[in-house]
C-alpha positions in Angstrom: 84.3 99.9 54.9 82.2 102.6 56.7 81.6 105.9 54.7 83.7 108.7 56.0 80.5 110.8 56.5 79.1 108.1 59.2 82.3 108.4 61.1 82.4 112.1 61.0 78.7 112.1 62.4 79.8 110.0 65.3 82.8 112.1 66.2 80.8 115.2 66.2 78.0 113.9 68.1 80.3 112.3 70.8 82.3 115.5 70.9 79.2 117.2 72.0 78.8 114.6 74.6 82.2 115.2 75.8 81.7 118.8 76.2 78.7 118.5 78.1 80.3 116.0 80.5 78.2 113.0 79.6 81.5 110.9 79.4 82.2 111.1 83.0 78.5 110.4 83.8 78.7 107.0 82.0 80.4 105.5 85.1 77.4 106.3 87.4 75.2 104.8 84.5 76.8 101.6 83.9 79.0 100.6 86.7 76.1 98.3 87.9 76.2 96.2 84.9 80.0 96.4 84.4 81.1 95.1 87.7 79.8 91.6 87.2 81.5 91.4 83.5 84.9 92.4 85.2 84.5 89.5 87.5 84.0 87.0 84.6 87.2 88.4 82.7 89.4 86.6 85.5 92.1 89.3 84.5 95.8 88.5 85.3 98.2 91.1 86.7 100.1 91.0 83.3 97.1 91.2 81.2 97.0 93.7 78.2 93.5 95.1 77.6 91.6 97.3 74.9 88.7 99.2 75.9 87.0 100.3 72.6 84.7 103.3 72.8 86.5 104.4 76.2 84.9 107.8 76.3 86.2 109.6 79.2 88.1 106.7 80.5 86.3 105.5 83.5 86.5 101.8 82.6 90.1 102.0 81.7 90.9 103.5 85.1 89.2 100.4 86.8 90.7 97.9 84.4 94.3 99.4 84.8 93.7 98.7 88.7 93.5 95.0 88.0 96.5 94.9 85.7 99.3 96.6 87.4 101.8 94.9 85.4 100.0 95.2 82.0 98.6 97.9 80.0 95.4 99.4 79.2 94.7 100.8 76.0 91.5 103.2 75.3 90.2 104.1 71.9 87.4 106.2 71.0 86.2 108.0 68.0 85.9 111.2 69.7 89.0 113.5 69.9 87.2 115.5 72.6 86.8 112.1 74.8 90.2 111.1 74.4 91.4 114.6 75.6 89.3 114.6 78.7 90.7 110.9 79.2 94.1 111.9 79.0 93.7 114.8 81.3 91.8 113.1 83.8 93.8 110.0 84.0 97.3 111.3 83.4 98.8 109.9 86.9 98.3 106.3 85.6 101.4 104.7 84.1 99.8 101.7 82.7 97.0 103.4 80.6 97.2 105.2 77.1 94.2 106.6 75.3 94.3 107.1 71.4 91.7 108.3 69.0 90.7 105.4 66.8 87.6 103.7 65.0 86.5 100.4 66.0 86.9 99.3 62.2 90.3 100.2 61.9 92.1 99.9 65.4 95.3 101.5 65.6 97.4 98.7 66.9 99.6 95.6 66.0 98.0 92.2 65.8 98.0 89.8 68.5 98.8 91.8 71.4 95.8 92.0 73.7 94.7 89.5 76.2 91.2 90.9 76.4 89.0 93.4 74.4 86.2 95.0 76.0 83.6 97.5 74.8 80.7 99.0 77.0 77.7 100.5 75.4 79.7 101.2 71.9 79.1 98.4 69.6 75.6 99.4 68.4 77.0 102.7 67.1 80.0 100.9 65.1 79.1 101.8 61.2 80.1 98.3 60.2 80.1 95.7 63.3 81.4 92.9 61.2 84.6 94.9 60.1 84.9 96.1 63.8 84.9 92.4 65.2 87.2 91.2 62.4 89.6 94.2 63.6 89.1 92.9 67.4 89.9 89.6 66.2 93.1 90.7 64.6 94.5 92.5 67.8 93.8 89.8 70.1 96.5 87.1 71.1 95.5 83.6 70.5 93.4 82.4 73.4 92.5 86.0 74.1 88.8 87.1 74.3 86.3 89.7 73.3 83.6 91.0 75.5 80.7 93.3 74.2 78.1 94.9 76.8 75.3 96.7 75.3 71.8 97.9 76.5 70.3 98.7 73.1 69.2 95.2 71.5 66.6 93.4 69.8 65.5 91.3 72.6 64.8 94.1 75.1 61.8 95.9 74.0 62.1 98.4 76.6 65.1 100.0 74.6 63.4 100.1 71.2 62.3 103.5 71.6 65.8 104.9 71.8 65.9 105.0 67.9 63.3 108.1 68.1 66.0 109.9 70.3 69.3 109.2 69.0 70.8 111.6 66.6 73.1 109.3 65.1 72.3 105.7 63.5 72.4 102.7 65.9 72.1 98.9 65.0 69.1 97.2 66.8 70.4 93.6 66.6 69.5 90.4 68.4 71.8 88.3 70.8 71.9 85.8 68.1 72.6 88.4 65.3 75.7 89.5 67.5 76.7 85.8 68.2 76.6 85.1 64.7 79.0 88.1 63.8 81.2 86.8 66.3 81.5 83.3 64.8 81.7 84.8 61.2 84.8 87.1 62.5 86.5 83.6 63.8 85.6 83.7 67.3 85.0 80.2 69.1 83.0 79.3 72.3 80.6 82.5 71.6 78.1 82.9 74.2 75.8 85.4 75.2 74.0 86.4 78.6 71.7 88.9 80.3 73.2 91.2 83.0 70.2 92.7 85.0 70.8 96.2 86.3 69.9 96.3 90.2 69.8 99.8 90.6 66.3 100.7 92.0 64.2 102.7 89.7 62.7 106.1 90.9 59.0 106.6 91.8 58.7 108.9 88.9 60.7 109.3 85.8 60.8 112.5 83.6 63.8 111.8 81.1 63.5 111.2 77.5 64.6 107.7 77.0 61.7 105.9 78.9 57.9 106.2 78.7 57.8 106.3 82.6 59.3 104.4 85.8 57.7 101.3 85.0 59.2 100.9 81.8 62.8 101.8 83.2 62.3 99.2 85.8 61.3 96.8 83.3 64.3 97.5 81.2 66.7 97.1 84.0 65.2 93.8 85.0 65.7 92.5 81.5 69.2 93.5 81.8 72.2 94.2 79.3 73.2 91.9 76.6 76.8 90.5 77.0 78.3 88.6 74.2 81.9 87.1 74.2 84.1 84.6 72.5 87.8 83.8 72.1 90.4 83.6 69.4 91.2 80.1 69.0 94.8 78.9 69.6 96.3 77.3 66.6 
């Protein structure tokens, strides 16, 4: 089980992100790679969905529109993110947000039809434990979907380790797939989701060396890993 200090560091870091308004900015940054994933989910109006690492709740809002007769639950380790999500989406009747860790999901077993996590999994202190928890809360036949930009097979993201102030796992697609299978998932697959957003002519941020590297990063695409909980 993760050391409490690890989760404390994550909570403090993402509380800072929340206070700086970065949670809301995630929709702009990640929507181009998330929309193709939502198409693959093939959601039914009655589905119950868990969003792990929900941040300020932008993805939960999009999911809620697709499951008007179901429920969307967003969890995040950052209490400040959850406060912002609740305040921003208080009008949505089929969405709720709760403070929670991926390694100890605050929900009953065998409830969710889908679990999704966007740009969160590489921060989980214990990904194997988190995947076992996700498996636990899924119904039989339900599926889990992880989308991440920081992974070993895309060399144009490796330098993020120098900029991040909290530990992050730099794992390959095969590593993530193996952990899915070890956690009990069947039909595990992975794919790349390219980002079609045009790169600017010049780049002055801290995440990439220059505009050419940003362009190459987006062309490589995000890693999508998914698998299903077998039916008995």
